[in-house]
DSSP file (Angstrom, degrees, kcal/mol; ACC not computed):
  #  RESIDUE AA STRUCTURE BP1 BP2  ACC     N-H-->O    O-->H-N    N-H-->O    O-->H-N    TCO  KAPPA ALPHA  PHI   PSI    X-CA   Y-CA   Z-CA
    1    1 A X              0   0    0      0, 0.0     2,-0.2     0, 0.0     5,-0.0   0.000 360.0 360.0 360.0 144.4   60.5  -18.4   12.9
    2    2 A X    >   -     0   0    0      1,-0.1     3,-1.6     2,-0.0     4,-0.2  -0.561 360.0-123.6 -80.2 149.9   62.3  -18.3   16.1
    3    3 A X  G >  S+     0   0    0      1,-0.3     3,-1.9    -2,-0.2    -1,-0.1   0.856 109.1  66.0 -59.4 -34.2   60.3  -18.7   19.3
    4    4 A X  G 3  S+     0   0    0      1,-0.3    -1,-0.3     3,-0.0     4,-0.1   0.592  83.6  75.0 -68.5  -8.6   61.6  -15.4   20.5
    5    5 A X  G <  S+     0   0    0     -3,-1.6     2,-0.4     2,-0.1    -1,-0.3   0.641  90.0  68.2 -77.1 -12.7   59.8  -13.6   17.7
    6    6 A X  S <  S-     0   0    0     -3,-1.9     2,-0.4    -4,-0.2     0, 0.0  -0.849  87.9-119.2-108.6 142.9   56.5  -14.1   19.6
    7    7 A X        -     0   0    0     -2,-0.4     8,-2.9     8,-0.1     2,-0.3  -0.668  35.8-157.8 -77.4 129.2   55.5  -12.4   22.9
    8    8 A X  B     -A   14   0A   0     -2,-0.4     6,-0.2     6,-0.3     2,-0.1  -0.795   8.2-130.7-110.5 151.5   55.0  -15.1   25.5
    9    9 A X    >   -     0   0    0      4,-3.0     3,-2.0    -2,-0.3     6,-0.1  -0.215  46.3 -82.2 -85.7-175.3   53.0  -15.1   28.7
   10   10 A X  T 3  S+     0   0    0      1,-0.3    -1,-0.1     2,-0.1    -2,-0.0   0.636 129.9  56.1 -67.0 -12.2   54.2  -16.3   32.1
   11   11 A X  T 3  S-     0   0    0      2,-0.2    -1,-0.3     3,-0.0     3,-0.1   0.375 118.8-107.6 -98.6   3.0   53.4  -19.9   31.1
   12   12 A X  S <  S+     0   0    0     -3,-2.0     2,-0.2     1,-0.3    -2,-0.1   0.584  80.4 126.1  82.2  10.1   55.5  -19.8   28.0
   13   13 A X  S    S-     0   0    0      1,-0.1    -4,-3.0     0, 0.0    -1,-0.3  -0.621  76.5 -81.1 -96.5 158.9   52.5  -19.7   25.7
   14   14 A X  B     -A    8   0A   0     -6,-0.2     2,-1.8    -2,-0.2    -6,-0.3  -0.395  48.0-118.9 -57.9 131.4   51.9  -17.1   23.0
   15   15 A X     >  +     0   0    0     -8,-2.9     4,-1.9     1,-0.2     3,-0.2  -0.553  39.5 174.6 -79.7  85.3   50.4  -14.1   24.8
   16   16 A X  H  > S+     0   0    0     -2,-1.8     4,-2.7     1,-0.2     5,-0.2   0.874  75.1  57.4 -61.7 -40.2   47.0  -14.0   23.0
   17   17 A X  H  > S+     0   0    0      1,-0.2     4,-2.4     2,-0.2    -1,-0.2   0.899 106.3  50.2 -59.5 -40.8   45.8  -11.2   25.2
   18   18 A X  H  > S+     0   0    0     -3,-0.2     4,-2.4     1,-0.2    -1,-0.2   0.940 112.9  45.3 -61.6 -48.0   48.7   -9.0   24.1
   19   19 A X  H  X S+     0   0    0     -4,-1.9     4,-2.4     2,-0.2    -2,-0.2   0.847 112.1  51.3 -69.4 -33.5   48.1   -9.7   20.4
   20   20 A X  H  X S+     0   0    0     -4,-2.7     4,-2.4     2,-0.2    -1,-0.2   0.933 112.1  47.0 -65.7 -45.4   44.3   -9.1   20.7
   21   21 A X  H  X S+     0   0    0     -4,-2.4     4,-2.1    -5,-0.2    -2,-0.2   0.898 112.7  50.0 -62.4 -40.2   44.9   -5.8   22.5
   22   22 A X  H  X S+     0   0    0     -4,-2.4     4,-2.4     2,-0.2    -1,-0.2   0.917 110.8  49.0 -64.7 -43.4   47.5   -4.8   19.8
   23   23 A X  H  X S+     0   0    0     -4,-2.4     4,-2.5     1,-0.2    -2,-0.2   0.894 109.8  51.8 -63.4 -40.3   45.0   -5.7   17.0
   24   24 A X  H  X S+     0   0    0     -4,-2.4     4,-2.4     2,-0.2    -1,-0.2   0.900 109.9  49.5 -63.1 -40.1   42.3   -3.7   18.6
   25   25 A X  H  X S+     0   0    0     -4,-2.1     4,-2.4     2,-0.2    -2,-0.2   0.926 111.0  48.8 -64.4 -44.9   44.6   -0.7   18.8
   26   26 A X  H  X S+     0   0    0     -4,-2.4     4,-2.4     1,-0.2    -2,-0.2   0.904 111.5  50.3 -61.3 -40.9   45.6   -1.0   15.2
   27   27 A X  H  X S+     0   0    0     -4,-2.5     4,-2.8     2,-0.2     5,-0.2   0.913 109.1  51.3 -64.5 -42.4   41.9   -1.3   14.2
   28   28 A X  H  X S+     0   0    0     -4,-2.4     4,-2.4     1,-0.2    -2,-0.2   0.925 111.8  47.4 -59.5 -44.3   41.0    1.8   16.2
   29   29 A X  H  X S+     0   0    0     -4,-2.4     4,-2.2     2,-0.2    -2,-0.2   0.911 113.6  47.6 -63.7 -42.4   43.8    3.8   14.5
   30   30 A X  H  X S+     0   0    0     -4,-2.4     4,-2.7     2,-0.2    -2,-0.2   0.919 112.6  47.8 -65.9 -44.7   42.7    2.5   11.1
   31   31 A X  H  X S+     0   0    0     -4,-2.8     4,-2.7     1,-0.2    -1,-0.2   0.896 111.4  51.5 -64.1 -39.7   39.1    3.3   11.6
   32   32 A X  H  X S+     0   0    0     -4,-2.4     4,-2.2    -5,-0.2    -1,-0.2   0.909 110.9  48.4 -63.0 -41.4   40.0    6.8   12.9
   33   33 A X  H  X S+     0   0    0     -4,-2.2     4,-2.1     2,-0.2    -2,-0.2   0.936 113.6  46.1 -64.1 -46.3   42.1    7.4    9.8
   34   34 A X  H  X S+     0   0    0     -4,-2.7     4,-2.6     1,-0.2    -2,-0.2   0.897 111.4  52.5 -63.7 -40.0   39.3    6.2    7.5
   35   35 A X  H  X S+     0   0    0     -4,-2.7     4,-2.7     1,-0.2    -1,-0.2   0.915 108.8  50.4 -62.0 -43.1   36.7    8.3    9.4
   36   36 A X  H  X S+     0   0    0     -4,-2.2     4,-2.1     1,-0.2    -1,-0.2   0.907 111.7  47.5 -60.9 -42.5   38.9   11.4    9.0
   37   37 A X  H  X S+     0   0    0     -4,-2.1     4,-2.2     2,-0.2    -2,-0.2   0.900 112.1  49.9 -66.2 -40.2   39.3   10.8    5.3
   38   38 A X  H  X S+     0   0    0     -4,-2.6     4,-2.5     2,-0.2     5,-0.2   0.925 110.3  49.5 -64.2 -44.6   35.5   10.2    4.9
   39   39 A X  H  X S+     0   0    0     -4,-2.7     4,-2.6     1,-0.2    -1,-0.2   0.913 110.7  50.9 -60.4 -43.0   34.7   13.4    6.8
   40   40 A X  H  X S+     0   0    0     -4,-2.1     4,-2.3     1,-0.2    -1,-0.2   0.902 111.2  47.9 -62.5 -41.2   37.1   15.4    4.6
   41   41 A X  H  X S+     0   0    0     -4,-2.2     4,-2.4     2,-0.2    -2,-0.2   0.899 112.0  48.9 -67.5 -40.1   35.6   14.0    1.4
   42   42 A X  H  X S+     0   0    0     -4,-2.5     4,-2.4     2,-0.2     5,-0.2   0.923 112.2  48.8 -65.5 -43.0   32.0   14.8    2.6
   43   43 A X  H  X S+     0   0    0     -4,-2.6     4,-2.3     1,-0.2    -2,-0.2   0.917 112.1  48.9 -61.2 -42.7   33.0   18.3    3.5
   44   44 A X  H  X S+     0   0    0     -4,-2.3     4,-2.5     2,-0.2    -2,-0.2   0.896 109.4  53.0 -64.0 -39.8   34.7   18.7    0.1
   45   45 A X  H  X S+     0   0    0     -4,-2.4     4,-2.4     1,-0.2    -2,-0.2   0.933 112.2  43.5 -61.4 -47.2   31.6   17.4   -1.6
   46   46 A X  H  X S+     0   0    0     -4,-2.4     4,-2.6     1,-0.2    -1,-0.2   0.853 112.0  54.3 -68.5 -33.0   29.3   19.9    0.1
   47   47 A X  H  X S+     0   0    0     -4,-2.3     4,-2.5    -5,-0.2    -2,-0.2   0.915 109.8  47.0 -64.9 -42.4   31.9   22.7   -0.5
   48   48 A X  H  X S+     0   0    0     -4,-2.5     4,-2.4     2,-0.2    -2,-0.2   0.925 113.9  47.5 -64.7 -44.8   31.9   21.9   -4.2
   49   49 A X  H  X S+     0   0    0     -4,-2.4     4,-2.5     1,-0.2    -2,-0.2   0.901 112.4  49.7 -63.7 -40.0   28.0   21.8   -4.3
   50   50 A X  H  X S+     0   0    0     -4,-2.6     4,-2.5     2,-0.2    -2,-0.2   0.909 111.2  49.0 -65.5 -42.0   27.8   25.1   -2.3
   51   51 A X  H  X S+     0   0    0     -4,-2.5     4,-2.5     2,-0.2    -2,-0.2   0.915 112.3  48.3 -62.7 -42.9   30.3   26.8   -4.7
   52   52 A X  H  X S+     0   0    0     -4,-2.4     4,-2.1     2,-0.2    -2,-0.2   0.906 113.4  46.9 -65.0 -41.9   28.4   25.6   -7.7
   53   53 A X  H  X S+     0   0    0     -4,-2.5     4,-2.2     2,-0.2    -1,-0.2   0.898 112.3  50.6 -66.3 -40.1   25.0   26.7   -6.3
   54   54 A X  H  X S+     0   0    0     -4,-2.5     4,-2.5     1,-0.2    -2,-0.2   0.910 111.4  47.6 -64.2 -42.8   26.6   30.1   -5.3
   55   55 A X  H  X S+     0   0    0     -4,-2.5     4,-1.7     2,-0.2    -1,-0.2   0.879 110.8  52.0 -66.1 -38.0   28.0   30.6   -8.8
   56   56 A X  H  < S+     0   0    0     -4,-2.1     4,-0.4     2,-0.2    -2,-0.2   0.904 113.3  43.8 -65.6 -41.1   24.6   29.6  -10.4
   57   57 A X  H >< S+     0   0    0     -4,-2.2     3,-1.0     1,-0.2    -2,-0.2   0.899 113.2  51.8 -69.6 -41.0   22.8   32.2   -8.2
   58   58 A X  H 3< S+     0   0    0     -4,-2.5    -1,-0.2     1,-0.2    -2,-0.2   0.789 103.6  58.3 -67.8 -28.0   25.4   34.8   -8.8
   59   59 A X  T 3<        0   0    0     -4,-1.7    -1,-0.2     1,-0.2    -2,-0.2   0.625 360.0 360.0 -80.0 -11.2   25.2   34.4  -12.6
   60   60 A X    <         0   0    0     -3,-1.0    -1,-0.2    -4,-0.4    -2,-0.2   0.477 360.0 360.0 -85.2 360.0   21.5   35.3  -12.7
């Protein structure tokens, strides 16, 4: 790898703070995406159960 592929701080060292902040941002985005998917699945699960219960009551 070339040195220029890494973001460096003012001392010429790898900018750890930058990469930590970037990783935290990526993690926030990933967790938000997973949370959205989980909420959608839970809503779908309750919707399916509600439909099944409604059909069972309606058939009596």
